[in-house]
C-alpha positions in Angstrom: 11.2 82.7 49.8 9.5 79.5 51.2 8.4 76.6 49.1 4.8 77.4 49.7 5.0 81.0 48.6 7.3 80.0 45.7 4.6 77.5 44.5 1.8 80.1 44.7 3.9 82.7 42.9 4.4 80.5 39.8 0.9 80.8 38.4 0.8 84.5 39.0 4.0 84.9 37.0 2.5 82.9 34.2 5.4 80.5 34.3 5.9 76.9 35.4 9.1 76.4 37.3 11.2 73.5 36.0 12.9 72.7 39.2 11.4 74.2 42.4 13.2 73.9 45.7 12.9 70.3 47.0 11.2 69.8 50.4 11.7 67.1 53.1 8.4 65.6 52.1 9.8 65.1 48.5 12.7 63.2 49.9 10.5 60.9 52.0 8.0 60.4 49.1 10.9 59.6 46.8 12.2 57.0 49.2 8.9 55.3 49.6 8.3 55.3 45.8 11.8 54.0 45.1 11.4 51.3 47.6 8.0 50.4 46.3 9.5 50.2 42.8 11.7 47.3 43.7 8.9 44.6 44.0 6.6 46.2 41.5 9.3 46.7 38.9 10.6 43.1 39.3 7.0 41.8 39.1 6.2 43.6 35.9 9.4 42.6 34.2 8.8 39.0 35.2 5.2 38.9 33.9 6.5 40.3 30.6 9.1 37.5 30.3 12.1 39.8 31.0 14.8 39.4 33.7 13.9 41.0 37.0 16.8 43.6 37.1 15.3 45.2 33.9 12.2 46.1 35.9 14.5 47.8 38.5 16.4 49.8 35.9 13.1 50.9 34.3 12.5 52.9 37.5 15.9 54.6 37.6 17.0 56.8 34.7 13.6 57.1 33.0 12.0 58.1 36.2 14.5 60.9 36.8 14.4 62.2 33.3 10.6 62.0 33.1 10.2 63.9 36.3 12.6 66.7 35.2 10.7 67.5 32.0 7.1 66.5 32.7 4.5 69.3 32.7 2.4 67.1 35.1 4.9 67.6 37.8 4.0 64.7 40.1 3.8 62.1 37.4 6.1 59.1 37.8 7.4 57.6 34.6 8.3 54.0 34.9 7.4 50.4 33.7 3.7 49.3 33.8 2.2 45.8 33.4 0.6 46.7 30.0 3.9 48.1 28.7 5.9 45.0 29.8 3.5 42.6 28.2 3.3 44.6 25.0 7.1 44.9 24.8 7.5 41.1 25.1 4.8 40.5 22.5 6.4 43.0 20.0 9.9 41.7 20.4 8.8 38.1 19.8 6.6 39.2 16.9 9.6 40.9 15.3 11.7 37.7 15.7 13.9 39.3 18.4 15.0 37.8 21.7 13.5 39.5 24.7 16.6 38.5 26.6 18.9 40.4 24.2 19.7 43.8 25.9 20.5 45.4 22.5 17.1 44.5 21.1 15.3 45.7 24.2 17.3 49.0 24.1 16.3 49.4 20.5 12.7 49.0 21.3 12.8 51.4 24.2 14.6 54.1 22.1 12.0 53.6 19.3 9.2 54.1 21.7 10.8 57.2 22.9 11.3 58.6 19.4 7.6 58.1 18.7 6.6 59.8 21.9 8.9 62.7 21.1 7.4 63.0 17.6 3.9 63.1 19.0 4.9 65.6 21.6 6.8 67.9 19.2 3.8 67.9 16.8 1.5 68.7 19.8 -0.7 65.7 19.2 -1.8 65.3 22.8 -5.4 65.1 21.3 -4.5 61.8 19.6 -5.4 60.1 22.9 -9.0 61.2 22.4 -9.2 58.6 19.6 -8.9 55.8 22.1 -12.3 55.7 23.6 -13.1 54.7 27.2 -14.8 51.5 25.9 -11.7 50.4 24.1 -9.3 51.3 26.9 -11.5 49.5 29.4 -11.6 46.4 27.2 -7.8 46.6 26.7 -7.2 47.0 30.5 -9.4 44.1 31.3 -7.6 42.0 28.7 -4.3 43.0 30.3 -5.5 41.9 33.7 -6.3 38.4 32.3 -2.9 38.4 30.6 -1.2 39.2 33.9 -3.1 36.4 35.7 -2.4 33.9 32.9 1.3 34.9 32.9 1.8 34.0 36.6 0.2 30.5 36.6 3.7 29.0 36.9 4.9 31.4 39.6 1.7 31.1 41.7 1.1 27.4 41.4 4.4 25.7 40.3 2.7 24.2 37.2 4.0 25.3 33.8 1.2 25.4 31.2 2.1 24.3 27.7 -0.6 26.5 26.0 0.5 29.7 24.4 -3.0 31.2 24.3 -3.9 33.4 27.3 -7.2 31.8 28.0 -5.7 28.4 27.3 -3.1 28.9 30.0 -5.8 29.7 32.6 -7.9 26.7 31.6 -4.9 24.3 31.5 -3.8 25.6 34.9 -7.2 24.9 36.4 -7.5 21.5 34.8 -4.2 20.4 36.4 -4.8 21.4 40.0 -3.4 18.0 41.1 0.0 19.0 39.7 0.2 22.3 41.6 3.2 22.6 44.0 1.8 22.9 47.5 4.6 25.1 48.9 4.4 27.5 46.0 0.6 27.8 46.3 0.9 28.3 50.0 3.4 31.2 49.6 1.4 32.9 46.9 -1.8 32.6 48.9 -0.1 33.9 52.0 1.1 36.9 50.0 -2.4 37.7 48.8 -3.8 37.2 52.4 -1.2 39.5 54.0 -1.9 42.1 51.3 -5.7 41.8 51.9 -5.2 42.1 55.7 -3.1 45.3 55.2 -5.9 46.8 53.2 -8.0 46.8 56.3 -5.5 49.2 57.9 -5.9 52.5 56.2 -2.5 54.0 56.9 -0.9 50.8 55.4 -2.9 50.5 52.2 -0.5 52.4 50.0 2.5 50.3 51.2 0.6 47.0 51.3 2.5 45.6 48.3 5.9 46.4 49.8 5.0 45.2 53.3 3.5 42.0 52.2 6.5 41.3 50.0 8.9 41.8 52.9 6.9 40.0 55.5 6.3 36.8 53.4 9.9 36.8 52.1 11.3 36.9 55.6 8.9 34.2 56.8 9.8 31.9 53.9 13.5 32.5 54.6 13.2 31.7 58.3 11.2 28.5 57.6 13.5 27.5 54.9 10.6 26.7 52.5 11.9 25.2 49.2 10.4 27.4 46.5 11.9 29.1 43.4 13.5 32.5 44.1 14.3 35.5 41.9 18.1 34.5 42.0 17.2 31.2 40.4 16.1 33.1 37.3 18.5 36.1 37.2 21.0 37.5 39.6 20.4 41.1 40.8 23.8 42.8 40.7 24.8 45.5 43.2 25.6 48.0 40.5 24.5 51.0 38.6 22.2 50.7 35.6 24.3 49.1 32.8 25.2 51.2 29.8 23.6 49.5 26.8 23.9 50.3 23.1 20.7 49.8 21.1 20.8 47.3 18.2 20.5 49.7 15.3 19.8 46.8 12.9 16.7 45.8 14.9 15.1 49.2 14.9 13.4 49.0 11.4 11.6 45.9 12.6 10.3 47.8 15.7 8.8 50.9 14.0 5.1 49.8 14.2 5.5 48.0 17.5 7.2 51.1 19.0 4.2 53.2 17.9 1.8 50.7 19.5 3.7 50.8 22.9 3.9 54.6 22.7 0.1 54.8 22.3 -0.5 52.3 25.1 1.9 54.2 27.4 0.5 57.6 26.5 -3.1 56.4 26.9 -2.3 55.1 30.4 -0.7 58.4 31.3 -3.2 60.8 29.7 -5.5 60.8 32.7 -2.8 61.4 35.3 -2.9 65.2 34.8 -6.6 65.3 35.6 -6.3 62.9 38.5 -3.2 64.5 40.0 -3.3 68.3 39.5 -0.1 70.3 39.9 0.3 71.5 43.5 1.4 75.0 42.3 -1.8 75.5 40.3 -0.1 75.5 36.9 -1.8 73.8 34.0 -0.7 70.4 32.7 0.0 69.9 29.0 -0.5 66.4 27.6 1.8 67.1 24.6 4.6 68.3 26.8 4.1 65.1 28.9 4.5 63.2 25.6 7.9 64.9 25.1 9.0 64.2 28.7 8.1 60.5 28.4 9.9 60.4 25.0 13.1 61.8 26.5 12.8 59.3 29.4 12.6 56.4 27.0 15.4 57.6 24.8 17.7 58.0 27.8 16.5 54.9 29.5 17.2 52.7 26.4 20.9 53.4 27.0 20.7 52.3 30.6 19.0 48.9 30.6 15.4 50.1 30.9 12.3 48.6 29.3 9.9 51.0 27.6 8.2 53.2 30.2 5.3 55.6 30.6 3.4 57.6 33.2 2.3 55.2 35.9 -0.9 56.0 37.8 -0.1 53.5 40.6 3.4 54.7 41.2 2.2 58.3 41.0 -0.4 57.5 43.6 2.3 56.1 45.9 4.3 59.3 45.4 1.4 61.6 46.2 0.3 59.6 49.2 3.9 59.7 50.4 3.7 63.5 50.5 5.1 64.6 47.1 5.1 68.4 46.7 7.2 69.0 43.6 8.8 67.2 40.7 11.7 66.5 43.0 9.7 63.6 44.5 10.0 61.7 41.2 13.7 62.6 40.8 14.4 61.3 44.3 12.4 58.1 43.5 14.8 57.2 40.7 17.9 58.2 42.8 16.7 56.3 45.9 16.0 53.2 43.7 19.6 53.2 42.5 20.9 53.7 46.1 18.8 50.9 47.4 19.9 48.5 44.7 23.5 49.3 45.4 23.0 48.7 49.1 20.6 45.8 49.0 20.7 44.4 45.5 21.6 40.8 46.2 19.0 40.5 49.0 16.3 41.1 46.4 17.4 37.8 44.8 16.0 36.0 47.9 12.5 37.0 47.1 10.4 33.9 46.2 8.9 33.9 42.8 5.6 32.8 44.4 5.5 36.1 46.3 5.9 38.0 43.0 3.2 35.7 41.6 0.9 36.5 44.4 1.5 40.2 44.0 0.7 40.0 40.3 -2.5 38.2 41.1 -3.4 41.2 43.3 -2.4 43.6 40.5 -4.5 41.8 38.0 -7.5 41.9 40.4 -6.9 45.6 41.1 -7.0 46.4 37.4 -10.4 44.7 37.1 -11.8 46.3 40.2 -10.5 49.7 39.2 -12.2 49.5 35.9 -15.4 47.8 37.1 -17.4 51.1 37.2 -16.2 51.8 33.6 -17.3 48.3 32.5 -20.7 48.8 33.9 -21.0 52.3 32.5 -20.0 51.1 29.0 -22.6 48.4 28.9 -25.2 50.8 30.1 -24.3 53.4 27.5 -24.9 51.7 24.2 -24.5 48.4 22.4 -21.9 49.9 20.2 -19.7 50.8 23.1 -20.2 47.4 24.6 -19.3 45.7 21.4 -16.1 47.8 21.2 -15.2 46.7 24.7 -15.8 43.0 24.1 -13.9 43.0 20.8 -10.9 44.9 22.3 -10.9 42.5 25.3 -11.0 39.5 23.0 -8.2 40.9 20.8 -6.1 41.7 23.8 -6.3 38.1 25.0 -6.0 36.4 21.6 -3.7 38.7 19.5 -0.3 40.3 19.9 -0.9 43.4 22.0 0.3 45.8 19.3 -2.4 44.5 17.0 -4.9 44.8 19.8 -4.2 48.5 20.5 -4.3 49.4 16.8 -7.6 47.4 16.4 -8.9 49.3 19.5 -8.0 52.7 18.1 -9.7 51.8 14.8 -12.8 50.7 16.7 -12.8 54.0 18.5 -12.7 55.9 15.3 -15.4 53.8 13.7 -17.5 54.1 16.9 -17.2 57.9 16.7 -18.1 57.9 13.0 -21.2 55.9 13.6 -22.3 58.1 16.5 -21.5 61.3 14.6 -23.5 60.1 11.6 -26.5 59.3 13.8 -26.4 62.7 15.5 -27.3 64.8 12.5 -30.9 65.9 12.1 -33.1 68.7 11.0 -35.5 70.7 13.2 -37.9 73.4 12.4 -37.8 76.8 14.2 -41.3 78.2 14.2 -41.8 82.0 15.0 -43.8 82.6 18.2 -44.7 86.2 17.5 -42.5 87.7 20.3 -39.3 87.5 18.2 -38.6 84.0 19.6 -38.8 80.6 18.0 -40.1 77.2 19.2 -38.6 73.9 18.1 -40.7 71.4 16.1 -40.0 68.4 13.9 -39.0 69.3 10.3 -42.0 69.0 7.9 -41.9 66.3 5.2 -43.1 68.9 2.6 -42.0 72.5 2.5 -45.1 74.6 3.3 -46.4 77.0 0.7 -47.2 80.7 1.4 -44.7 81.2 4.1 -41.1 81.2 5.2 -39.8 78.0 6.9 -36.8 78.0 9.2 -34.8 74.8 9.4 -31.9 74.3 11.8 -29.2 71.8 10.8 -28.0 69.9 13.8 -24.8 68.1 13.0 -21.1 68.4 12.0 -21.2 68.2 8.2 -19.5 64.7 8.5 -19.9 63.0 5.1 -21.8 59.9 6.4 -24.2 62.2 8.2 -24.7 64.4 5.1 -25.5 61.5 2.9 -28.1 60.2 5.3 -29.8 63.6 5.7 -29.9 64.7 2.1 -33.2 62.9 1.4 -34.7 64.1 4.7 -34.9 67.7 3.6 -38.6 68.7 2.9 -39.9 67.9 -0.6 -40.8 70.9 -2.8 -42.6 69.3 -5.7 -45.9 70.9 -4.8 -44.6 74.0 -3.0 -45.3 77.5 -4.2 -44.8 81.0 -2.8 -42.3 79.7 -0.2 -38.9 80.7 1.2 -36.5 78.7 3.2 -34.0 79.8 6.0 -31.3 77.3 6.8 -29.6 77.9 10.2 -26.1 76.5 10.5 -25.0 78.1 13.8 -22.8 75.6 15.7 -23.1 73.1 12.9 -21.3 71.9 9.8 -18.0 72.5 11.5 -16.0 69.8 9.7 -14.6 70.9 6.4 -16.5 68.5 4.2 -16.6 68.3 0.4 -19.6 66.1 0.7 -21.5 68.7 2.6 -20.7 71.4 0.0 -21.7 69.2 -2.9 -24.9 68.2 -1.1 -25.8 71.9 -0.4 -25.1 72.7 -4.1 -27.6 70.0 -5.2 -30.2 71.1 -2.7 -29.9 74.7 -3.9 -30.5 73.5 -7.5 -33.6 71.7 -6.3 -35.0 74.6 -4.3 -34.2 77.3 -6.9 -35.8 75.1 -9.7 -39.1 75.2 -7.6 -38.9 79.0 -7.0 -37.9 78.7 -3.4 -35.8 81.6 -2.1 -33.0 80.4 0.3 -31.2 82.3 3.0 -28.4 80.6 5.0 -27.7 82.1 8.4 -25.4 81.5 11.4 -22.5 81.0 9.1 -19.1 81.4 10.8 -16.1 83.0 9.0 -14.3 79.7 8.2 -17.5 78.1 6.8 -18.1 81.3 4.7 -14.6 81.0 3.2 -15.4 77.3 2.3 -18.6 78.5 0.7 -16.5 80.9 -1.5 -13.9 78.3 -2.4 -16.5 75.7 -3.1 -18.6 77.9 -5.3 -21.6 77.9 -3.0 -21.4 81.7 -2.4 -22.1 82.4 -6.1 -25.3 80.4 -5.9 -26.5 82.3 -2.7 -25.4 85.8 -3.8 -26.3 88.1 -0.9 -28.2 85.4 1.0 -25.6 84.5 3.6 -26.0 85.9 7.1 -23.0 85.5 9.4 -23.1 84.4 13.0 -24.0 87.3 15.2 -23.4 88.1 18.9 -26.7 86.8 20.0 -28.0 83.2 19.7 -31.0 83.9 17.5 -30.0 87.2 16.0 -28.9 85.8 12.7 -32.0 83.6 12.5 -34.3 86.7 12.9 -32.3 88.7 10.4 -32.4 85.8 7.8 -36.2 85.3 8.4 -36.9 89.0 7.8 -34.8 88.9 4.6 -36.6 85.8 3.3 -40.1 87.3 4.1 -39.3 90.5 2.3 -38.2 88.7 -0.8 -41.2 86.4 -0.8 -43.5 89.4 -0.4 -41.7 91.2 -3.3 -42.0 88.2 -5.5 -45.6 87.8 -4.7 -46.3 91.5 -5.5 -44.4 91.1 -8.8 -46.5 88.1 -9.7 -49.8 90.0 -9.0 -48.6 93.0 -11.0 
């Protein structure tokens, strides 16, 4: 069976093949991705304060393992700039040396264990708690961190400030101390990259081509600038076997969770952006598990923490990736290339890597610009969340920034959910339909009023709405229908207690109450919360039609009101 027919057969069988037959395009895509991973991996490791070879090894074993197990079959698991910066921040914050391989391995394994836990518990939905506003602010902050981190590599001047913004300001204030050759090489790298962007077929490989071209020119001219080999030698060897420092792991529990959330948040959108070629569905929780396995394995082979990379996945797909074999080949090709050409990578000028990181920082901002504009146009709360997260990312350790961002996302949701709740009146039109009007301030006498509760039952919402229900102090000969269809879906003790108080108020004033549109799970909560005893036979379940339960409840309430009126006259 051919690869094409094999791919289309998978969805019909209801199964996702773990390892389809590799295609020649997978081999080529893997080669391009593995080659691209050399400069990008070294650049990311460098900006995080790690030795360049660690960036290479982060694209080897983790990439192979992640590609084997990922449910998003074309996703490439490797090091990203945000992860590199976060890893350095967390190690320093824990009092550990980023240059100690055992400590780095311990962090990588801890990140993997958190990812595995989230995956096994099927908590893919946890990423929904990090809002677009927060993630946009975090990404913009990371971009500024990247630029601040390469001031030395791109200018030759070493800032003394430790603050992100302080590094940028100090660097600009000491323009006279910049090294001319370093600045020229960095600027040339950016210029070559920008020129390649004008040639559509070369855009995806612009980073790789600009690195090679400028490095060769610098070597031919003999320009005296700092090189990768001046910082760390790149051995012509396999990824080194490394034992994690078990004693350091307790210090890395919270930091490992922070990096796991950062990595998973970055990877969460890849499934939507890069659908599986065979038509099978992606699974975010299974992707969590795959990335967890990649990190646990990578920790023993010199890798920094890794996650799904949209940029590296984009390189793979543009290179013609057809199956998960493209990612497997990417990791294998990287190892082969390092074995063949490892020492040559040491000749790359640090100014070239600095220039590429300036490009990467700029791309992050440009890529998020539409989201930035959208957030500011959406609401002031979203804009505030973006600004606060951005400030936290540039001023605080990154693990604190991501936790603060997640907390902001939850608070933002809570505020929006509380504001969403409202009451509307459904007025009968005479043709068994209802029109929507504002809820009355006082419950009308002599008729049945239908009120629809729009909301979730969230406690902050309930507390705000309790006093907005119509007053009944001067009401007589009235009935009330409360429609809950599609509402009060959150199991809330506050909602049940509020409804209990309202029932007391309405019954004390002789108002018959019928509740309709009640789903089975809410009816069960009525029973356990004691509400059903107060309503007796006045609960109408959700029906198959949208307004069927409302009409049924209205007729029940009208009959009771009529009977009560007849009894009073008699």
